N, CA, C, O and the ligand as a Tripos MOL2 file, in Angstrom:
@<TRIPOS>MOLECULE
protein
  305   303    77     0     0
PROTEIN
NO_CHARGES

@<TRIPOS>ATOM
      1 N          21.2300  -17.0280    7.1880 N.3       1 MET1
      2 CA         22.0820  -17.4710    6.0800 C.3       1 MET1
      3 C          23.4140  -16.7410    6.1480 C.2       1 MET1
      4 O          23.5510  -15.6170    5.6640 O.2       1 MET1
      5 N          24.3700  -17.3840    6.7430 N.am      2 ASN2
      6 CA         25.6740  -16.7570    6.8770 C.3       2 ASN2
      7 C          26.6270  -17.2890    5.8220 C.2       2 ASN2
      8 O          27.5050  -18.1000    6.1160 O.2       2 ASN2
      9 N          26.4500  -16.8310    4.6030 N.am      3 ALA3
     10 CA         27.3750  -17.2080    3.5540 C.3       3 ALA3
     11 C          28.7260  -16.5560    3.8050 C.2       3 ALA3
     12 O          28.8430  -15.5940    4.5650 O.2       3 ALA3
     13 N          29.7100  -17.0870    3.1690 N.am      4 GLU4
     14 CA         31.0130  -16.4640    3.3230 C.3       4 GLU4
     15 C          30.9690  -15.0590    2.7390 C.2       4 GLU4
     16 O          30.2850  -14.8000    1.7490 O.2       4 GLU4
     17 N          31.6940  -14.1810    3.3560 N.am      5 TYR5
     18 CA         31.7190  -12.8110    2.8860 C.3       5 TYR5
     19 C          33.1530  -12.3310    2.9090 C.2       5 TYR5
     20 O          33.9690  -12.8280    3.6850 O.2       5 TYR5
     21 N          33.4580  -11.3800    2.0730 N.am      6 PRO6
     22 CA         34.8610  -10.9710    1.9560 C.3       6 PRO6
     23 C          35.3530  -10.2530    3.1880 C.2       6 PRO6
     24 O          34.6620   -9.4070    3.7560 O.2       6 PRO6
     25 N          36.5350  -10.5950    3.5830 N.am      7 THR7
     26 CA         37.1740   -9.8840    4.6750 C.3       7 THR7
     27 C          38.5530   -9.4600    4.2200 C.2       7 THR7
     28 O          39.2720  -10.2350    3.5900 O.2       7 THR7
     29 N          38.9110   -8.2680    4.5280 N.am      8 THR8
     30 CA         40.2130   -7.7700    4.1160 C.3       8 THR8
     31 C          41.2570   -8.0270    5.1700 C.2       8 THR8
     32 O          42.4510   -8.0810    4.8730 O.2       8 THR8
     33 N          40.8180   -8.1830    6.3920 N.am      9 THR9
     34 CA         41.7560   -8.4480    7.4730 C.3       9 THR9
     35 C          41.1170   -9.4380    8.4220 C.2       9 THR9
     36 O          39.8930   -9.5690    8.4660 O.2       9 THR9
     37 N          41.9280  -10.1190    9.1640 N.am     10 ASP10
     38 CA         41.4130  -10.9750   10.2070 C.3      10 ASP10
     39 C          41.2260  -10.1340   11.4530 C.2      10 ASP10
     40 O          42.1900   -9.7870   12.1350 O.2      10 ASP10
     41 N          39.9950   -9.8140   11.7380 N.am     11 ALA11
     42 CA         39.7300   -8.9200   12.8540 C.3      11 ALA11
     43 C          39.8540   -9.6410   14.1800 C.2      11 ALA11
     44 O          39.8880   -9.0100   15.2370 O.2      11 ALA11
     45 N          39.9220  -10.9590   14.1270 N.am     12 GLY12
     46 CA         40.0670  -11.6960   15.3630 C.3      12 GLY12
     47 C          38.8440  -11.6150   16.2450 C.2      12 GLY12
     48 O          38.9550  -11.6700   17.4690 O.2      12 GLY12
     49 N          37.6860  -11.4880   15.6420 N.am     13 THR13
     50 CA         36.4690  -11.3690   16.4250 C.3      13 THR13
     51 C          36.1240  -12.7090   17.0480 C.2      13 THR13
     52 O          36.1570  -13.7420   16.3790 O.2      13 THR13
     53 N          35.8000  -12.6890   18.3060 N.am     14 SER14
     54 CA         35.4200  -13.9110   18.9930 C.3      14 SER14
     55 C          33.9110  -14.0590   19.0350 C.2      14 SER14
     56 O          33.3920  -15.1630   19.2020 O.2      14 SER14
     57 N          33.2140  -12.9530   18.8830 N.am     15 GLY15
     58 CA         31.7590  -13.0040   18.8940 C.3      15 GLY15
     59 C          31.2010  -13.0870   17.4860 C.2      15 GLY15
     60 O          31.9430  -13.2070   16.5110 O.2      15 GLY15
     61 N          29.9050  -13.0230   17.3990 N.am     16 ARG16
     62 CA         29.2690  -13.0830   16.0910 C.3      16 ARG16
     63 C          29.2100  -11.6830   15.4910 C.2      16 ARG16
     64 O          29.1220  -10.6800   16.1990 O.2      16 ARG16
     65 N          29.2610  -11.6510   14.1860 N.am     17 VAL17
     66 CA         29.1190  -10.3640   13.5310 C.3      17 VAL17
     67 C          27.6420   -9.9970   13.4700 C.2      17 VAL17
     68 O          26.7670  -10.8350   13.6910 O.2      17 VAL17
     69 N          27.3910   -8.7710   13.1760 N.am     18 ASP18
     70 CA         26.0200   -8.2920   13.0410 C.3      18 ASP18
     71 C          25.3190   -9.0850   11.9320 C.2      18 ASP18
     72 O          25.7640   -9.0900   10.7840 O.2      18 ASP18
     73 N          24.2380   -9.7410   12.2840 N.am     19 GLU19
     74 CA         23.5710  -10.5970   11.2940 C.3      19 GLU19
     75 C          22.7770   -9.7970   10.2780 C.2      19 GLU19
     76 O          22.3930  -10.3170    9.2300 O.2      19 GLU19
     77 N          22.5360   -8.5490   10.5860 N.am     20 ASN20
     78 CA         21.7710   -7.7530    9.6290 C.3      20 ASN20
     79 C          22.5600   -7.5260    8.3470 C.2      20 ASN20
     80 O          22.0680   -7.8010    7.2520 O.2      20 ASN20
     81 N          23.7370   -7.0450    8.4760 N.am     21 ARG21
     82 CA         24.5930   -6.7880    7.3090 C.3      21 ARG21
     83 C          26.0070   -7.2280    7.6290 C.2      21 ARG21
     84 O          26.8750   -6.3880    7.8690 O.2      21 ARG21
     85 N          26.2530   -8.5190    7.6380 N.am     22 PRO22
     86 CA         27.6040   -8.9890    7.9990 C.3      22 PRO22
     87 C          28.6780   -8.4590    7.0720 C.2      22 PRO22
     88 O          29.8330   -8.3020    7.4680 O.2      22 PRO22
     89 N          28.2900   -8.1800    5.8250 N.am     23 ASP23
     90 CA         29.2850   -7.6970    4.8830 C.3      23 ASP23
     91 C          29.6460   -6.2390    5.1360 C.2      23 ASP23
     92 O          30.6200   -5.7270    4.5840 O.2      23 ASP23
     93 N          28.8510   -5.5720    5.9770 N.am     24 LEU24
     94 CA         29.1150   -4.1630    6.2290 C.3      24 LEU24
     95 C          29.6330   -3.9240    7.6310 C.2      24 LEU24
     96 O          29.8120   -2.7780    8.0420 O.2      24 LEU24
     97 N          29.8750   -4.9970    8.3690 N.am     25 SER25
     98 CA         30.1290   -4.8360    9.7920 C.3      25 SER25
     99 C          31.4250   -4.1110   10.0780 C.2      25 SER25
    100 O          31.5290   -3.3900   11.0700 O.2      25 SER25
    101 N          32.4040   -4.2920    9.2290 N.am     26 ASN26
    102 CA         33.6970   -3.6920    9.5620 C.3      26 ASN26
    103 C          34.3410   -2.9930    8.3670 C.2      26 ASN26
    104 O          35.5500   -2.7640    8.3470 O.2      26 ASN26
    105 N          33.5240   -2.6610    7.3800 N.am     27 SER27
    106 CA         34.0760   -2.0100    6.2150 C.3      27 SER27
    107 C          33.0550   -1.0410    5.6410 C.2      27 SER27
    108 O          31.8540   -1.1540    5.8870 O.2      27 SER27
    109 N          33.5480   -0.1140    4.8920 N.am     28 ASN28
    110 CA         32.6520    0.7460    4.1350 C.3      28 ASN28
    111 C          32.3520    0.1270    2.7880 C.2      28 ASN28
    112 O          33.1790   -0.5930    2.2270 O.2      28 ASN28
    113 N          31.1940    0.4030    2.2810 N.am     29 VAL29
    114 CA         30.8130   -0.0550    0.9490 C.3      29 VAL29
    115 C          30.3370    1.1500    0.1570 C.2      29 VAL29
    116 O          29.5340    1.9510    0.6360 O.2      29 VAL29
    117 N          30.8310    1.2610   -1.0330 N.am     30 ARG30
    118 CA         30.3460    2.3310   -1.9140 C.3      30 ARG30
    119 C          28.9880    1.9320   -2.4680 C.2      30 ARG30
    120 O          28.8770    0.9550   -3.2100 O.2      30 ARG30
    121 N          27.9750    2.6730   -2.1150 N.am     31 GLU31
    122 CA         26.6230    2.2770   -2.5030 C.3      31 GLU31
    123 C          26.4370    2.3230   -4.0110 C.2      31 GLU31
    124 O          25.7330    1.4840   -4.5730 O.2      31 GLU31
    125 N          27.0540    3.2840   -4.6670 N.am     32 ASP32
    126 CA         26.8590    3.3690   -6.1160 C.3      32 ASP32
    127 C          27.4180    2.1400   -6.8090 C.2      32 ASP32
    128 O          26.8600    1.6660   -7.7980 O.2      32 ASP32
    129 N          28.5290    1.6240   -6.2820 N.am     33 LEU33
    130 CA         29.1050    0.4070   -6.8460 C.3      33 LEU33
    131 C          28.3210   -0.8290   -6.4210 C.2      33 LEU33
    132 O          28.1450   -1.7600   -7.2070 O.2      33 LEU33
    133 N          27.8550   -0.8350   -5.1870 N.am     34 ALA34
    134 CA         27.0830   -1.9800   -4.7070 C.3      34 ALA34
    135 C          25.8280   -2.1630   -5.5560 C.2      34 ALA34
    136 O          25.4000   -3.2910   -5.8020 O.2      34 ALA34
    137 N          25.2470   -1.0660   -5.9990 N.am     35 LEU35
    138 CA         24.0340   -1.1320   -6.8140 C.3      35 LEU35
    139 C          24.3030   -1.7080   -8.1930 C.2      35 LEU35
    140 O          23.3690   -2.1070   -8.8880 O.2      35 LEU35
    141 N          25.5640   -1.7560   -8.5980 N.am     36 THR36
    142 CA         25.8990   -2.3720   -9.8760 C.3      36 THR36
    143 C          26.1920   -3.8540   -9.7170 C.2      36 THR36
    144 O          26.5570   -4.5240  -10.6840 O.2      36 THR36
    145 N          26.0330   -4.3760   -8.4900 N.am     37 GLY37
    146 CA         26.2540   -5.7920   -8.2580 C.3      37 GLY37
    147 C          27.6960   -6.1250   -7.9400 C.2      37 GLY37
    148 O          28.1100   -7.2820   -8.0140 O.2      37 GLY37
    149 N          28.4560   -5.1040   -7.5850 N.am     38 ARG38
    150 CA         29.8570   -5.3360   -7.2260 C.3      38 ARG38
    151 C          29.9860   -5.5010   -5.7220 C.2      38 ARG38
    152 O          29.1070   -5.1170   -4.9500 O.2      38 ARG38
    153 N          31.0980   -6.0780   -5.3400 N.am     39 CYS39
    154 CA         31.4330   -6.2210   -3.9250 C.3      39 CYS39
    155 C          31.4580   -4.8420   -3.2600 C.2      39 CYS39
    156 O          30.8400   -4.6320   -2.2160 O.2      39 CYS39
    157 N          32.1760   -3.9140   -3.8770 N.am     40 ALA40
    158 CA         32.1460   -2.5000   -3.5050 C.3      40 ALA40
    159 C          32.7390   -2.2110   -2.1380 C.2      40 ALA40
    160 O          32.5600   -1.1170   -1.6030 O.2      40 ALA40
    161 N          33.4360   -3.1670   -1.5740 N.am     41 LEU41
    162 CA         34.1090   -2.8890   -0.3090 C.3      41 LEU41
    163 C          35.2230   -1.8660   -0.5270 C.2      41 LEU41
    164 O          35.9790   -1.9460   -1.4960 O.2      41 LEU41
    165 N          35.3060   -0.9210    0.3790 N.am     42 VAL42
    166 CA         36.3470    0.0970    0.3050 C.3      42 VAL42
    167 C          37.4700   -0.2640    1.2620 C.2      42 VAL42
    168 O          37.2500   -0.5330    2.4430 O.2      42 VAL42
    169 N          38.6690   -0.2600    0.7230 N.am     43 HIS43
    170 CA         39.8470   -0.4590    1.5630 C.3      43 HIS43
    171 C          40.1840    0.8840    2.1730 C.2      43 HIS43
    172 O          40.7670    1.7500    1.5210 O.2      43 HIS43
    173 N          39.8120    1.0470    3.4300 N.am     44 LEU44
    174 CA         39.8620    2.3720    4.0380 C.3      44 LEU44
    175 C          41.2450    3.0210    4.0250 C.2      44 LEU44
    176 O          41.3460    4.2140    3.7370 O.2      44 LEU44
    177 N          42.3080    2.2840    4.3230 N.am     45 PRO45
    178 CA         43.6160    2.9430    4.3460 C.3      45 PRO45
    179 C          44.0180    3.5590    3.0180 C.2      45 PRO45
    180 O          44.7220    4.5690    2.9840 O.2      45 PRO45
    181 N          43.5680    2.9490    1.9140 N.am     46 SER46
    182 CA         43.9800    3.4450    0.6060 C.3      46 SER46
    183 C          42.8520    4.1440   -0.1260 C.2      46 SER46
    184 O          43.0980    4.8810   -1.0810 O.2      46 SER46
    185 N          41.6170    3.9270    0.3070 N.am     47 GLY47
    186 CA         40.4760    4.5140   -0.3780 C.3      47 GLY47
    187 C          40.1220    3.8180   -1.6690 C.2      47 GLY47
    188 O          39.2840    4.3040   -2.4290 O.2      47 GLY47
    189 N          40.7620    2.6610   -1.9350 N.am     48 ARG48
    190 CA         40.4730    1.9280   -3.1550 C.3      48 ARG48
    191 C          39.2790    1.0070   -2.9360 C.2      48 ARG48
    192 O          38.9120    0.6980   -1.8030 O.2      48 ARG48
    193 N          38.6770    0.5750   -4.0510 N.am     49 THR49
    194 CA         37.4070   -0.1400   -3.9690 C.3      49 THR49
    195 C          37.5000   -1.4770   -4.6950 C.2      49 THR49
    196 O          38.1310   -1.5810   -5.7470 O.2      49 THR49
    197 N          36.8590   -2.5070   -4.1170 N.am     50 CYS50
    198 CA         36.8170   -3.8100   -4.7550 C.3      50 CYS50
    199 C          35.7720   -3.7950   -5.8630 C.2      50 CYS50
    200 O          34.6160   -3.4440   -5.6310 O.2      50 CYS50
    201 N          36.1820   -4.1750   -7.0630 N.am     51 LEU51
    202 CA         35.2880   -4.1480   -8.2210 C.3      51 LEU51
    203 C          34.8340   -5.5440   -8.6230 C.2      51 LEU51
    204 O          34.2010   -5.7140   -9.6660 O.2      51 LEU51
    205 N          35.1480   -6.5370   -7.8120 N.am     52 LEU52
    206 CA         34.7250   -7.8960   -8.1320 C.3      52 LEU52
    207 C          33.2340   -8.0450   -7.8720 C.2      52 LEU52
    208 O          32.6480   -7.2270   -7.1630 O.2      52 LEU52
    209 N          32.6080   -9.0800   -8.4360 N.am     53 PRO53
    210 CA         31.1750   -9.2800   -8.2070 C.3      53 PRO53
    211 C          30.8570   -9.4950   -6.7340 C.2      53 PRO53
    212 O          31.6950   -9.9680   -5.9670 O.2      53 PRO53
    213 N          29.6480   -9.1450   -6.3560 N.am     54 LEU54
    214 CA         29.2090   -9.3320   -4.9800 C.3      54 LEU54
    215 C          29.3730  -10.7910   -4.5860 C.2      54 LEU54
    216 O          29.0640  -11.6860   -5.3720 O.2      54 LEU54
    217 N          29.8560  -11.0340   -3.3790 N.am     55 ARG55
    218 CA         30.0740  -12.3610   -2.8110 C.3      55 ARG55
    219 C          31.0620  -13.1790   -3.6470 C.2      55 ARG55
    220 O          30.9590  -14.4030   -3.7330 O.2      55 ARG55
    221 N          32.0030  -12.4890   -4.2490 N.am     56 HIS56
    222 CA         33.0260  -13.1870   -5.0210 C.3      56 HIS56
    223 C          33.8470  -14.0710   -4.0950 C.2      56 HIS56
    224 O          34.0070  -13.7640   -2.9140 O.2      56 HIS56
    225 N          34.3670  -15.1700   -4.6340 N.am     57 PRO57
    226 CA         35.2720  -15.9970   -3.8410 C.3      57 PRO57
    227 C          36.6210  -15.3240   -3.7210 C.2      57 PRO57
    228 O          37.0120  -14.5240   -4.5710 O.2      57 PRO57
    229 N          37.3180  -15.6550   -2.6690 N.am     58 GLY58
    230 CA         38.6750  -15.1620   -2.5190 C.3      58 GLY58
    231 C          38.7090  -13.7350   -2.0050 C.2      58 GLY58
    232 O          37.6770  -13.1470   -1.6830 O.2      58 GLY58
    233 N          39.9090  -13.1960   -1.9350 N.am     59 PRO59
    234 CA         40.0800  -11.8660   -1.3600 C.3      59 PRO59
    235 C          39.6060  -10.7720   -2.3030 C.2      59 PRO59
    236 O          39.4660  -10.9820   -3.5080 O.2      59 PRO59
    237 N          39.3660   -9.6230   -1.7380 N.am     60 CYS60
    238 CA         38.9870   -8.4700   -2.5360 C.3      60 CYS60
    239 C          40.1580   -8.0150   -3.4030 C.2      60 CYS60
    240 O          41.3280   -8.2000   -3.0680 O.2      60 CYS60
    241 N          39.7880   -7.4110   -4.5340 N.am     61 ASP61
    242 CA         40.7820   -6.8680   -5.4490 C.3      61 ASP61
    243 C          40.4710   -5.3800   -5.6090 C.2      61 ASP61
    244 O          39.5250   -4.9960   -6.2960 O.2      61 ASP61
    245 N          41.2770   -4.5680   -4.9680 N.am     62 PHE62
    246 CA         40.9450   -3.1500   -4.8760 C.3      62 PHE62
    247 C          41.5020   -2.3670   -6.0600 C.2      62 PHE62
    248 O          42.6260   -2.5830   -6.5130 O.2      62 PHE62
    249 N          40.6700   -1.4520   -6.5360 N.am     63 HIS63
    250 CA         41.0460   -0.6050   -7.6640 C.3      63 HIS63
    251 C          40.8620    0.8520   -7.2900 C.2      63 HIS63
    252 O          40.1530    1.1890   -6.3420 O.2      63 HIS63
    253 N          41.5040    1.6900   -8.0450 N.am     64 GLY64
    254 CA         41.4530    3.1160   -7.7760 C.3      64 GLY64
    255 C          40.1240    3.7330   -8.1900 C.2      64 GLY64
    256 O          39.3080    3.0780   -8.8380 O.2      64 GLY64
    257 N          39.9050    4.9770   -7.8220 N.am     65 PRO65
    258 CA         38.6320    5.6480   -8.0570 C.3      65 PRO65
    259 C          38.3020    5.8050   -9.5380 C.2      65 PRO65
    260 O          37.1260    5.8000   -9.9010 O.2      65 PRO65
    261 N          39.3040    5.9450  -10.3980 N.am     66 ALA66
    262 CA         39.0260    6.1060  -11.8200 C.3      66 ALA66
    263 C          38.3790    4.8480  -12.3830 C.2      66 ALA66
    264 O          37.4220    4.9250  -13.1530 O.2      66 ALA66
    265 N          38.9070    3.6870  -11.9930 N.am     67 GLU67
    266 CA         38.3270    2.4250  -12.4660 C.3      67 GLU67
    267 C          36.9490    2.2100  -11.8710 C.2      67 GLU67
    268 O          36.0510    1.7020  -12.5420 O.2      67 GLU67
    269 N          36.7800    2.5920  -10.6240 N.am     68 ALA68
    270 CA         35.4670    2.4680   -9.9930 C.3      68 ALA68
    271 C          34.4480    3.3340  -10.7230 C.2      68 ALA68
    272 O          33.3100    2.9160  -10.9360 O.2      68 ALA68
    273 N          34.8540    4.5300  -11.1020 N.am     69 ALA69
    274 CA         33.9490    5.4260  -11.8160 C.3      69 ALA69
    275 C          33.5750    4.8300  -13.1740 C.2      69 ALA69
    276 O          32.4420    4.9770  -13.6300 O.2      69 ALA69
    277 N          34.5280    4.1610  -13.8130 N.am     70 ASP70
    278 CA         34.2330    3.5080  -15.0910 C.3      70 ASP70
    279 C          33.1660    2.4520  -14.9270 C.2      70 ASP70
    280 O          32.2620    2.3380  -15.7560 O.2      70 ASP70
    281 N          33.2660    1.6760  -13.8590 N.am     71 VAL71
    282 CA         32.2830    0.6150  -13.6140 C.3      71 VAL71
    283 C          30.9030    1.2100  -13.4010 C.2      71 VAL71
    284 O          29.9150    0.7160  -13.9450 O.2      71 VAL71
    285 N          30.8360    2.2650  -12.6140 N.am     72 VAL72
    286 CA         29.5470    2.8960  -12.3320 C.3      72 VAL72
    287 C          28.9450    3.4570  -13.6120 C.2      72 VAL72
    288 O          27.7610    3.2570  -13.8840 O.2      72 VAL72
    289 N          29.7430    4.1490  -14.3890 N.am     73 SER73
    290 CA         29.2080    4.7880  -15.5870 C.3      73 SER73
    291 C          28.8260    3.7410  -16.6310 C.2      73 SER73
    292 O          27.8770    3.9410  -17.3880 O.2      73 SER73
    293 N          29.5560    2.6320  -16.6760 N.am     74 ALA74
    294 CA         29.2520    1.5830  -17.6430 C.3      74 ALA74
    295 C          27.9580    0.8710  -17.3260 C.2      74 ALA74
    296 O          27.3470    0.2640  -18.2060 O.2      74 ALA74
    297 N          27.5350    0.9400  -16.0700 N.am     75 SER75
    298 CA         26.3400    0.2210  -15.6640 C.3      75 SER75
    299 C          25.0950    1.0770  -15.8250 C.2      75 SER75
    300 O          23.9810    0.5950  -15.6210 O.2      75 SER75
    301 N          25.2690    2.3150  -16.1810 N.am     76 GLN76
    302 CA         24.1230    3.2150  -16.2620 C.3      76 GLN76
    303 C          23.6470    3.3880  -17.7020 C.2      76 GLN76
    304 O          22.6870    4.1160  -17.9520 O.2      76 GLN76
    305 ZN         35.5300   -7.7220   -2.7410 Zn       77 ZN77
@<TRIPOS>BOND
     1     1     2 1
     2     2     3 1
     3     3     4 2
     4     3     5 am
     5     5     6 1
     6     6     7 1
     7     7     8 2
     8     7     9 am
     9     9    10 1
    10    10    11 1
    11    11    12 2
    12    11    13 am
    13    13    14 1
    14    14    15 1
    15    15    16 2
    16    15    17 am
    17    17    18 1
    18    18    19 1
    19    19    20 2
    20    19    21 am
    21    21    22 1
    22    22    23 1
    23    23    24 2
    24    23    25 am
    25    25    26 1
    26    26    27 1
    27    27    28 2
    28    27    29 am
    29    29    30 1
    30    30    31 1
    31    31    32 2
    32    31    33 am
    33    33    34 1
    34    34    35 1
    35    35    36 2
    36    35    37 am
    37    37    38 1
    38    38    39 1
    39    39    40 2
    40    39    41 am
    41    41    42 1
    42    42    43 1
    43    43    44 2
    44    43    45 am
    45    45    46 1
    46    46    47 1
    47    47    48 2
    48    47    49 am
    49    49    50 1
    50    50    51 1
    51    51    52 2
    52    51    53 am
    53    53    54 1
    54    54    55 1
    55    55    56 2
    56    55    57 am
    57    57    58 1
    58    58    59 1
    59    59    60 2
    60    59    61 am
    61    61    62 1
    62    62    63 1
    63    63    64 2
    64    63    65 am
    65    65    66 1
    66    66    67 1
    67    67    68 2
    68    67    69 am
    69    69    70 1
    70    70    71 1
    71    71    72 2
    72    71    73 am
    73    73    74 1
    74    74    75 1
    75    75    76 2
    76    75    77 am
    77    77    78 1
    78    78    79 1
    79    79    80 2
    80    79    81 am
    81    81    82 1
    82    82    83 1
    83    83    84 2
    84    83    85 am
    85    85    86 1
    86    86    87 1
    87    87    88 2
    88    87    89 am
    89    89    90 1
    90    90    91 1
    91    91    92 2
    92    91    93 am
    93    93    94 1
    94    94    95 1
    95    95    96 2
    96    95    97 am
    97    97    98 1
    98    98    99 1
    99    99   100 2
   100    99   101 am
   101   101   102 1
   102   102   103 1
   103   103   104 2
   104   103   105 am
   105   105   106 1
   106   106   107 1
   107   107   108 2
   108   107   109 am
   109   109   110 1
   110   110   111 1
   111   111   112 2
   112   111   113 am
   113   113   114 1
   114   114   115 1
   115   115   116 2
   116   115   117 am
   117   117   118 1
   118   118   119 1
   119   119   120 2
   120   119   121 am
   121   121   122 1
   122   122   123 1
   123   123   124 2
   124   123   125 am
   125   125   126 1
   126   126   127 1
   127   127   128 2
   128   127   129 am
   129   129   130 1
   130   130   131 1
   131   131   132 2
   132   131   133 am
   133   133   134 1
   134   134   135 1
   135   135   136 2
   136   135   137 am
   137   137   138 1
   138   138   139 1
   139   139   140 2
   140   139   141 am
   141   141   142 1
   142   142   143 1
   143   143   144 2
   144   143   145 am
   145   145   146 1
   146   146   147 1
   147   147   148 2
   148   147   149 am
   149   149   150 1
   150   150   151 1
   151   151   152 2
   152   151   153 am
   153   153   154 1
   154   154   155 1
   155   155   156 2
   156   155   157 am
   157   157   158 1
   158   158   159 1
   159   159   160 2
   160   159   161 am
   161   161   162 1
   162   162   163 1
   163   163   164 2
   164   163   165 am
   165   165   166 1
   166   166   167 1
   167   167   168 2
   168   167   169 am
   169   169   170 1
   170   170   171 1
   171   171   172 2
   172   171   173 am
   173   173   174 1
   174   174   175 1
   175   175   176 2
   176   175   177 am
   177   177   178 1
   178   178   179 1
   179   179   180 2
   180   179   181 am
   181   181   182 1
   182   182   183 1
   183   183   184 2
   184   183   185 am
   185   185   186 1
   186   186   187 1
   187   187   188 2
   188   187   189 am
   189   189   190 1
   190   190   191 1
   191   191   192 2
   192   191   193 am
   193   193   194 1
   194   194   195 1
   195   195   196 2
   196   195   197 am
   197   197   198 1
   198   198   199 1
   199   199   200 2
   200   199   201 am
   201   201   202 1
   202   202   203 1
   203   203   204 2
   204   203   205 am
   205   205   206 1
   206   206   207 1
   207   207   208 2
   208   207   209 am
   209   209   210 1
   210   210   211 1
   211   211   212 2
   212   211   213 am
   213   213   214 1
   214   214   215 1
   215   215   216 2
   216   215   217 am
   217   217   218 1
   218   218   219 1
   219   219   220 2
   220   219   221 am
   221   221   222 1
   222   222   223 1
   223   223   224 2
   224   223   225 am
   225   225   226 1
   226   226   227 1
   227   227   228 2
   228   227   229 am
   229   229   230 1
   230   230   231 1
   231   231   232 2
   232   231   233 am
   233   233   234 1
   234   234   235 1
   235   235   236 2
   236   235   237 am
   237   237   238 1
   238   238   239 1
   239   239   240 2
   240   239   241 am
   241   241   242 1
   242   242   243 1
   243   243   244 2
   244   243   245 am
   245   245   246 1
   246   246   247 1
   247   247   248 2
   248   247   249 am
   249   249   250 1
   250   250   251 1
   251   251   252 2
   252   251   253 am
   253   253   254 1
   254   254   255 1
   255   255   256 2
   256   255   257 am
   257   257   258 1
   258   258   259 1
   259   259   260 2
   260   259   261 am
   261   261   262 1
   262   262   263 1
   263   263   264 2
   264   263   265 am
   265   265   266 1
   266   266   267 1
   267   267   268 2
   268   267   269 am
   269   269   270 1
   270   270   271 1
   271   271   272 2
   272   271   273 am
   273   273   274 1
   274   274   275 1
   275   275   276 2
   276   275   277 am
   277   277   278 1
   278   278   279 1
   279   279   280 2
   280   279   281 am
   281   281   282 1
   282   282   283 1
   283   283   284 2
   284   283   285 am
   285   285   286 1
   286   286   287 1
   287   287   288 2
   288   287   289 am
   289   289   290 1
   290   290   291 1
   291   291   292 2
   292   291   293 am
   293   293   294 1
   294   294   295 1
   295   295   296 2
   296   295   297 am
   297   297   298 1
   298   298   299 1
   299   299   300 2
   300   299   301 am
   301   301   302 1
   302   302   303 1
   303   303   304 2
@<TRIPOS>SUBSTRUCTURE
     1 MET1         2 RESIDUE 1 A MET
     2 ASN2         6 RESIDUE 1 A ASN
     3 ALA3        10 RESIDUE 1 A ALA
     4 GLU4        14 RESIDUE 1 A GLU
     5 TYR5        18 RESIDUE 1 A TYR
     6 PRO6        22 RESIDUE 1 A PRO
     7 THR7        26 RESIDUE 1 A THR
     8 THR8        30 RESIDUE 1 A THR
     9 THR9        34 RESIDUE 1 A THR
    10 ASP10       38 RESIDUE 1 A ASP
    11 ALA11       42 RESIDUE 1 A ALA
    12 GLY12       46 RESIDUE 1 A GLY
    13 THR13       50 RESIDUE 1 A THR
    14 SER14       54 RESIDUE 1 A SER
    15 GLY15       58 RESIDUE 1 A GLY
    16 ARG16       62 RESIDUE 1 A ARG
    17 VAL17       66 RESIDUE 1 A VAL
    18 ASP18       70 RESIDUE 1 A ASP
    19 GLU19       74 RESIDUE 1 A GLU
    20 ASN20       78 RESIDUE 1 A ASN
    21 ARG21       82 RESIDUE 1 A ARG
    22 PRO22       86 RESIDUE 1 A PRO
    23 ASP23       90 RESIDUE 1 A ASP
    24 LEU24       94 RESIDUE 1 A LEU
    25 SER25       98 RESIDUE 1 A SER
    26 ASN26      102 RESIDUE 1 A ASN
    27 SER27      106 RESIDUE 1 A SER
    28 ASN28      110 RESIDUE 1 A ASN
    29 VAL29      114 RESIDUE 1 A VAL
    30 ARG30      118 RESIDUE 1 A ARG
    31 GLU31      122 RESIDUE 1 A GLU
    32 ASP32      126 RESIDUE 1 A ASP
    33 LEU33      130 RESIDUE 1 A LEU
    34 ALA34      134 RESIDUE 1 A ALA
    35 LEU35      138 RESIDUE 1 A LEU
    36 THR36      142 RESIDUE 1 A THR
    37 GLY37      146 RESIDUE 1 A GLY
    38 ARG38      150 RESIDUE 1 A ARG
    39 CYS39      154 RESIDUE 1 A CYS
    40 ALA40      158 RESIDUE 1 A ALA
    41 LEU41      162 RESIDUE 1 A LEU
    42 VAL42      166 RESIDUE 1 A VAL
    43 HIS43      170 RESIDUE 1 A HIS
    44 LEU44      174 RESIDUE 1 A LEU
    45 PRO45      178 RESIDUE 1 A PRO
    46 SER46      182 RESIDUE 1 A SER
    47 GLY47      186 RESIDUE 1 A GLY
    48 ARG48      190 RESIDUE 1 A ARG
    49 THR49      194 RESIDUE 1 A THR
    50 CYS50      198 RESIDUE 1 A CYS
    51 LEU51      202 RESIDUE 1 A LEU
    52 LEU52      206 RESIDUE 1 A LEU
    53 PRO53      210 RESIDUE 1 A PRO
    54 LEU54      214 RESIDUE 1 A LEU
    55 ARG55      218 RESIDUE 1 A ARG
    56 HIS56      222 RESIDUE 1 A HIS
    57 PRO57      226 RESIDUE 1 A PRO
    58 GLY58      230 RESIDUE 1 A GLY
    59 PRO59      234 RESIDUE 1 A PRO
    60 CYS60      238 RESIDUE 1 A CYS
    61 ASP61      242 RESIDUE 1 A ASP
    62 PHE62      246 RESIDUE 1 A PHE
    63 HIS63      250 RESIDUE 1 A HIS
    64 GLY64      254 RESIDUE 1 A GLY
    65 PRO65      258 RESIDUE 1 A PRO
    66 ALA66      262 RESIDUE 1 A ALA
    67 GLU67      266 RESIDUE 1 A GLU
    68 ALA68      270 RESIDUE 1 A ALA
    69 ALA69      274 RESIDUE 1 A ALA
    70 ASP70      278 RESIDUE 1 A ASP
    71 VAL71      282 RESIDUE 1 A VAL
    72 VAL72      286 RESIDUE 1 A VAL
    73 SER73      290 RESIDUE 1 A SER
    74 ALA74      294 RESIDUE 1 A ALA
    75 SER75      298 RESIDUE 1 A SER
    76 GLN76      302 RESIDUE 1 A GLN
    77 ZN77       305 GROUP 0 **** ****
């Protein structure tokens, strides 16, 4: 099941991505945020995190660590 998954850049891959975790193949994910049902992709150059729902349509929307911490604490 290869549903669409968020990509922050066009990596130009000609081969297939890892089928085990395609959403993790080329990005970091904050596990604490992922457990709250968020996309949780980390934009490595800035260290900001996507707070949109998992498998959200469209591009990631990255937020700073303070907002990410709010999401985590609100879910607990
Ligand atoms: Zn995202």
